[in-house]
N, C-alpha and C positions, 0 to 999 in steps of 0.2 A: 420306243413306246410299246407297251404290251397292254392287253385287255383281257378281262374276264367278265362273264355275265353275272349280274347280281340276281339274288332271289327275288321273287315277287311277294310284296306285302302290302297291307292297306293301313292307312292311318290319316290323321289330320293333315290337310294340305298346307304346305308352306311354299311361298314363292320368293325368289331372289329379286331384290330391287336395287342393289348397289354392287360395288366392286369389293373384292376381298383385299384387306390391307395386309401389310407385312407381318403382323402379329397374330394372324389367324382370326381377324375380325371380319364380320360380314353382316349385311343388313338383310333382314327377312321380314316378311309380313305373314302373320298367322291368320288364315281365313276361317272365321267362325260363321255362324248363321247370320248372314246379312251385314256383317261388318268386317273390316280389315284393320288389324293393329300392327303397326310397324315396330319391329324389334331389332336389336343388335345382338349378334352372336359372338361371344368372346371366351377364350380359354385363359384361365388364370392359374398360376402355379401356387400350390400349397407348400411344396418344397421341391427339391431338385428332381424327385422321382414321382410326383403325384400332382395332377392337375384336375381342376373342375371346370366344366363347360357351363357357362351362364348365358341367360338372355337378359338384356337390359331394354328399358324403354328408349325411344329415340333421343331423349335428352340425357341419357346415361343413368337415370334413376331406376328404382325398382329391380335391383339385381336379384334374379331368381335362378337357383341351381337347376340345370337341365340334365347333366350327366356326370358321373364319375365312375371309377372302377371298384368302388368300395363293396359292391354286392356281386362282383363277378364270380363265376363258379370256382376259380382256382386262385389267382393272385388278386389282392384287393387294393393295389395301387397301380398307377400308370399315368403317363403323360398324354395330353391331347394336343397334337400339333396340327396346324394348318387345316382347320375344319372347312369343309366344302359342302355346299348344298346341291342336291340333285336338281336337274332342270325342272322336274315335275313337282319339286318341293316336298317330296315324301320322306327323304332321307338326308342325314348329315353324315358325310364321310370324313375321316381323319386318319392320320398315322400316329403310331405310338411305339415305344420300346417296351410296353407292357408285356411281362412274361417272356421277354426275348431269349432267356437262357434255354427255353424249351421249344425253340423254333429255329429253322435254318436261316431266318432273316433277323437282323438286328432291329429293324423297324418294319412294322406290319400295318396293313390297311384294315380299318374297322369301319363298321356302319351301325348307326342307330336310327330309329325313326325320329322325325322332327319333334316328337313329343318326349324324346329322351329314353325310350324303351327299346327292347329288341336288339340288344348288343349282339353283333355278328362279326367275327373275325373273317375277313374275306380271303386273306392270304393264309397259307398253310401254317398250322401250329397247334399247340395243345388246347387252345380255346376256340378254334375256328369251327364254324357251323352253328346251327340252331340247336341249343341244348333242350333235352326233354323229349318225351315220346318214346314209344317202344315199337319194335318190329319183330319179325319172325325169321330173320336171316342171320347167317354167321359169316364172319370174315376171319380167316385164319391163314397162317403162313409161317415163315421162318426168318430169323435174323442171322446173318452170317458175316464172318470176317472176309477180307478180300481174297484169302486163300481157300475159302469155301468151308472152313470149320465153323462150328456153331458158336454164336455169340449169345451167351447167357446173361440174364439179369439186365437186359437192355430195355430202357423205357420205349414203349411203342404207343403211338397216339393214332386214334381214328377220329376223324372230325365229328365233334358233337358227343363223343363218348368218353368215359373215364379211362385214364391211362392204365395199361397193363405192363407187366415185365415179361420178357422172354424167359422161357424155362431153360433147364440145363441143356436140352438139345436144341435150343434156339427157337423153339416153337412159341407161337402166341395165338390167342383166340379171343374174338369179340363176339358175344352172344346178344340176341335180341336187338339187332341193328335195324333202325328204321330205313326205309328206301331212300335213294337219292345218290348223287355223285358226291363222294366224300374223299378228303385227303387222308392218306395213310402214311405214317412217318415213324421211323426209328431214329432216335437221337441220343447221343451221349454228351451232355454238357461239359463234363470234365475234359473230354478229348476233343470237343468241338467237331464231332463227326456225325454225319447224318445221311439219310437217304429217304426219299419220299416218292410216292406215286398216287394216282387216283384210282378209286374203286367205284364202279357203278353198281350200287346195291339195289337189287330187284327183290321185291317182296316174295318170300318163300324160297328164294334161290341162294344157296350157300356159295361164297367165294373162298376157295381153298388154294393152297399151294403157292401163295404169294411170297416172294423173296425180297428182302431188304438187305442191302450191304452198305452200312454207314461208313463211307470212306471220304466224303467230301468235307473240306474245311473252309470252303468259300462261304462267307456270310453276305447275304443279299440285303438290300435296302429297298423296301416298297414305300415310296413317299409321295406326298402331294397328290392325292387321288382326285380325279375329276370325272364325274359321271356324265356320259354323253349318250343319249338314247338308252339302249340296253347294254352298253359297255361301260367299263370303268378303266380309265387310263391312269397310269401312274408312272413316276419317274424311276 
């Protein structure tokens, strides 16, 4: 088991009142002002590569769409597997193969608020991190082959930022980066080769000289997330 700390967000409180079934079902109660409404959380496939997460009333009626990937910043389809509710009821965690060709893992862990907003890819990839916002820092470095020669035209991802390609000399630069700890990754889907690291971006401080060497072909799976305290456990 491994763990990573989730980000802190605020939203409608939802509490778990039942056990998770084998098809990603779960019972939750949405707490409003002075009342509690029991709901069922279920993921339904639209096709082999696209799911929608719904809430249902306790009797199975009133199916209401909670989340899908149709408005995500990069890819607009994706599965929603094994949704899990955080202990404090603020977030729903699940895993998906969404945009897997641009990530070192075939399945990644995602999080949304219990109201269906705030999509955040927890594990590293092209859509991980909270999107939006600007900063005054720069993250730059080089992509190289295993023998140290420059790797040009390689996709480079910085968490929450638009992708860039490495230049002829292997260099890459991200400008106006907001502060925070962010995944940095170079990945070539056709070769299934990648390398990644984390960068602690501090406001006004430039991170330079970072080196990425995409040589790993091992594809990880981050699956079945469970939030416990301030940690997220996954298989």
